[in-house]
C-alpha positions as CSV (number, residue, x, y, z in Angstrom):
1,M,-6.2,-18.2,12.2
2,V,-7.4,-16.3,9.2
3,K,-10.9,-17.3,8.0
4,L,-12.0,-17.1,4.4
5,K,-15.3,-17.8,2.6
6,V,-15.2,-18.6,-1.1
7,S,-17.6,-19.7,-3.8
8,K,-17.0,-22.4,-6.3
9,R,-16.1,-21.0,-9.7
10,T,-17.7,-22.1,-13.0
11,L,-15.9,-19.7,-15.4
12,L,-12.6,-21.1,-16.4
13,G,-9.7,-20.0,-18.6
14,K,-9.9,-16.7,-20.4
15,K,-13.5,-16.3,-19.3
16,T,-12.3,-15.3,-15.8
17,K,-11.7,-11.8,-17.2
18,R,-15.4,-11.2,-16.7
19,L,-15.0,-11.9,-13.0
20,R,-12.1,-9.4,-12.7
21,R,-14.2,-6.7,-14.3
22,Q,-16.7,-7.3,-11.6
23,G,-14.1,-7.0,-8.8
24,I,-14.1,-10.8,-8.3
25,V,-10.7,-12.7,-8.1
26,P,-10.5,-16.2,-9.6
27,G,-8.5,-18.7,-7.6
28,A,-8.1,-22.4,-6.7
29,I,-7.6,-24.7,-3.8
30,A,-5.1,-27.5,-4.4
31,R,-6.4,-30.5,-2.3
32,Y,-4.3,-33.2,-0.7
33,K,-4.9,-36.3,-2.8
34,K,-8.1,-34.8,-4.1
35,T,-9.3,-32.8,-7.1
36,T,-8.4,-29.1,-7.1
37,I,-11.4,-26.8,-6.5
38,P,-11.7,-23.7,-8.7
39,V,-13.0,-20.9,-6.5
40,Q,-13.7,-17.2,-6.5
41,I,-14.0,-14.4,-4.0
42,E,-14.5,-10.6,-4.0
43,E,-11.1,-8.8,-4.1
44,K,-11.7,-6.9,-0.9
45,E,-12.3,-10.1,1.0
46,L,-8.9,-11.3,-0.1
47,L,-6.9,-8.3,1.2
48,P,-6.2,-9.9,4.6
49,L,-4.2,-12.6,2.8
50,V,-2.2,-10.0,0.9
51,R,-1.3,-8.2,4.1
52,L,0.0,-11.3,5.8
53,N,3.7,-10.9,6.7
54,Q,4.2,-14.5,7.8
55,V,3.0,-18.0,7.0
56,E,-0.4,-18.9,8.6
57,K,-2.9,-21.6,8.3
58,I,-6.1,-20.4,6.7
59,Q,-9.5,-21.9,7.4
60,V,-11.4,-21.8,4.1
61,E,-15.1,-22.3,4.0
62,V,-16.1,-23.4,0.5
63,E,-19.7,-23.1,-0.7
64,G,-21.2,-26.5,-1.0
65,E,-18.5,-28.3,1.1
66,K,-19.5,-29.8,4.5
67,E,-16.2,-29.2,6.2
68,P,-13.8,-26.2,6.1
69,I,-10.4,-26.7,4.5
70,E,-7.1,-25.8,6.2
71,A,-4.7,-24.3,3.7
72,V,-1.8,-22.0,3.2
73,V,-1.2,-19.3,0.6
74,T,0.9,-20.7,-2.2
75,E,0.6,-17.8,-4.6
76,I,-1.1,-14.4,-5.0
77,V,-0.6,-12.7,-8.3
78,V,-0.9,-8.9,-8.2
79,N,-0.9,-6.7,-11.4
80,P,2.0,-4.3,-10.9
81,L,0.4,-1.7,-13.2
82,N,-2.9,-1.3,-11.3
83,N,-2.1,-3.1,-8.1
84,K,-5.2,-5.3,-8.6
85,I,-5.2,-9.0,-7.5
86,E,-5.2,-11.2,-10.6
87,S,-5.5,-14.6,-9.1
88,F,-4.6,-16.7,-6.0
89,L,-3.7,-20.3,-5.1
90,L,-4.2,-22.0,-1.8
91,T,-2.9,-25.4,-0.9
92,E,-4.5,-27.7,1.6
93,V,-2.3,-28.8,4.5
94,T,-2.8,-32.0,6.5
95,P,-0.6,-33.9,8.9
96,K,0.5,-36.1,6.0
97,S,0.9,-33.4,3.3
98,H,4.2,-32.0,2.2
99,V,3.7,-28.4,1.1
100,I,6.4,-25.9,0.0
101,V,5.9,-22.5,1.5
102,H,8.0,-19.3,1.3
103,V,8.7,-18.4,4.9
104,P,9.9,-14.8,5.6
105,I,13.3,-14.3,7.3
106,R,13.5,-11.8,10.1
107,T,16.6,-10.5,11.9
108,K,17.2,-10.3,15.6
109,G,20.0,-8.5,17.5
110,E,22.2,-5.7,16.1
111,S,25.2,-6.0,13.9
112,P,28.3,-4.3,15.4
113,A,29.5,-3.5,11.8
114,V,26.2,-1.6,11.1
115,K,26.2,0.1,14.5
116,N,29.7,1.4,14.1
117,N,29.1,2.5,10.5
118,I,31.7,0.0,9.2
119,G,29.2,-1.6,6.8
120,V,25.6,-1.9,5.8
121,L,23.3,-4.9,5.9
122,V,22.3,-6.1,2.4
123,F,19.6,-8.8,1.9
124,S,19.9,-11.2,-1.0
125,S,16.9,-13.3,0.1
126,H,13.9,-12.3,2.3
127,Y,12.4,-15.8,2.2
128,V,13.4,-19.4,2.7
129,R,11.6,-22.3,1.0
130,L,10.5,-24.9,3.5
131,V,8.5,-28.2,3.3
132,V,5.8,-28.2,6.0
133,N,2.6,-29.9,7.0
134,S,-0.4,-28.8,9.1
135,E,1.5,-29.8,12.3
136,N,4.8,-27.9,11.8
137,I,4.0,-24.7,9.9
138,V,6.6,-22.0,10.6
139,P,5.3,-18.4,10.6
140,Y,8.9,-17.0,10.1
141,I,12.5,-17.8,10.7
142,E,14.8,-15.6,12.8
143,V,18.5,-15.0,12.1
144,D,20.8,-13.5,14.7
145,I,23.0,-10.8,13.2
146,S,24.7,-9.7,16.5
147,G,27.9,-11.6,15.4
148,L,28.4,-9.7,12.2
149,D,31.2,-7.2,12.9
150,Q,33.2,-7.2,9.7
151,V,32.6,-6.3,6.1
152,G,32.3,-9.4,3.9
153,Q,30.6,-11.5,6.5
154,R,27.5,-13.3,5.4
155,I,24.8,-15.7,6.4
156,L,23.6,-18.5,4.2
157,I,20.3,-20.3,4.0
158,G,22.2,-23.3,5.4
159,D,23.1,-21.3,8.5
160,L,19.5,-20.9,9.5
161,E,18.2,-22.8,12.5
162,L,15.1,-24.7,11.4
163,P,12.5,-26.2,13.8
164,E,12.5,-29.9,14.2
165,G,10.8,-31.8,11.4
166,V,11.1,-28.9,9.0
167,K,13.5,-29.1,6.1
168,L,14.5,-27.1,3.1
169,A,12.6,-27.5,-0.1
170,S,15.9,-28.1,-1.9
171,A,19.3,-29.0,-0.6
172,K,20.8,-26.6,-3.1
173,D,19.1,-23.7,-1.3
174,A,21.6,-24.2,1.6
175,Q,24.3,-22.4,-0.5
176,L,22.1,-19.3,-1.2
177,T,23.0,-16.1,0.6
178,V,20.5,-14.5,3.0
179,L,22.4,-11.3,3.8
180,T,25.9,-9.8,3.7
181,I,27.7,-7.0,5.4
182,R,29.0,-4.7,2.6
183,P,30.9,-1.4,2.6
184,P,28.7,1.7,3.0
185,Q,27.3,2.9,-0.3
186,K,27.9,6.5,-1.4
187,T,24.9,8.7,-1.6
188,L,23.6,9.7,-5.0
189,A,24.6,13.3,-4.2
190,E,28.2,12.3,-3.4
191,E,28.4,10.2,-6.6
192,K,27.0,13.0,-8.7
193,A,29.5,15.5,-7.1
194,E,32.4,13.1,-7.8
195,E,31.2,12.6,-11.4
196,E,31.0,16.4,-11.9
197,E,34.4,16.9,-10.4
198,A,36.0,14.2,-12.6
199,A,34.3,15.7,-15.7
200,A,35.7,19.2,-14.8
201,E,39.1,17.8,-14.3
202,A,39.0,15.9,-17.6
203,E,37.8,19.1,-19.3
204,E,40.8,21.0,-17.8
205,V,43.2,18.4,-18.9
206,E,41.8,18.5,-22.5
207,E,42.0,22.3,-22.5
208,G,45.6,22.2,-21.2
209,E,46.6,19.6,-23.9
210,A,45.0,21.8,-26.6
211,A,46.9,24.9,-25.4
212,E,50.1,23.0,-25.2
213,T,49.6,21.8,-28.8
214,T,49.0,25.4,-29.9
215,V,52.2,26.7,-28.2
216,E,54.2,23.9,-29.8
217,G,52.8,24.8,-33.2
218,E,53.6,28.5,-32.8
219,T,57.1,27.7,-31.7
220,A,57.7,25.4,-34.7
221,E,56.4,28.1,-37.0
222,G,58.7,30.6,-35.3
223,V,61.7,28.3,-35.8
224,E,60.8,27.9,-39.5
225,K,60.5,31.7,-39.9
226,T,63.8,32.2,-38.2
227,E,65.5,29.7,-40.4
228,E,64.0,31.3,-43.5
229,G,65.3,34.7,-42.2
230,A,68.8,33.3,-41.7
231,E,68.8,31.9,-45.2
232,D,67.7,35.2,-46.7
233,S,70.4,37.0,-44.8
234,A,73.0,34.6,-45.9
235,Q,71.9,35.0,-49.5
236,E,72.0,38.8,-49.2
237,G,75.4,38.7,-47.7
């Protein structure tokens, strides 16, 4: 279990910019049937949560609180421009709570279609939204891909085997695609070569059409001159 020590936060709203400038990340802990606690922590202390590749319970020690709080990560916001953590949200889990978590999906086995270069495995969703409590937290969900041997085959969220007592956050999610076997994609080099070849062929066709038009014009002009010569000869005769 990951352990975290945080301090209660007094700066709220736009004032939290001051904290970020000092390397401190503002966050909050959503309590079960209790008031949410604004908290803060040094960014470096929060990195273990960012590196998590599965759902885990976190034991949070809050300054001024007698007992640690068991929670899960609900959200961590990272600035894509500077890769700095902007904020975070933890949600308390208890045996009676119903918390929505994003559980990573992992594959097991080997797809015959991929092994035999018939197709490639394309993910549409790397996570599944599940409702959990402190007693049934699922670190990750495994999906067996050993039966995928044809292009076009896919696995839906509804095909996943969920542990007892765990359910989807929304019934509509069952229709979402997890992964699909698709035809192998051409490499960028191959696509570029084909584009250049097609452009060259188009250029040759255009040049051929232009030459053909010129020949036809010359022939027509020749015919006109011949006709004029015939008329002149007839008049002279």
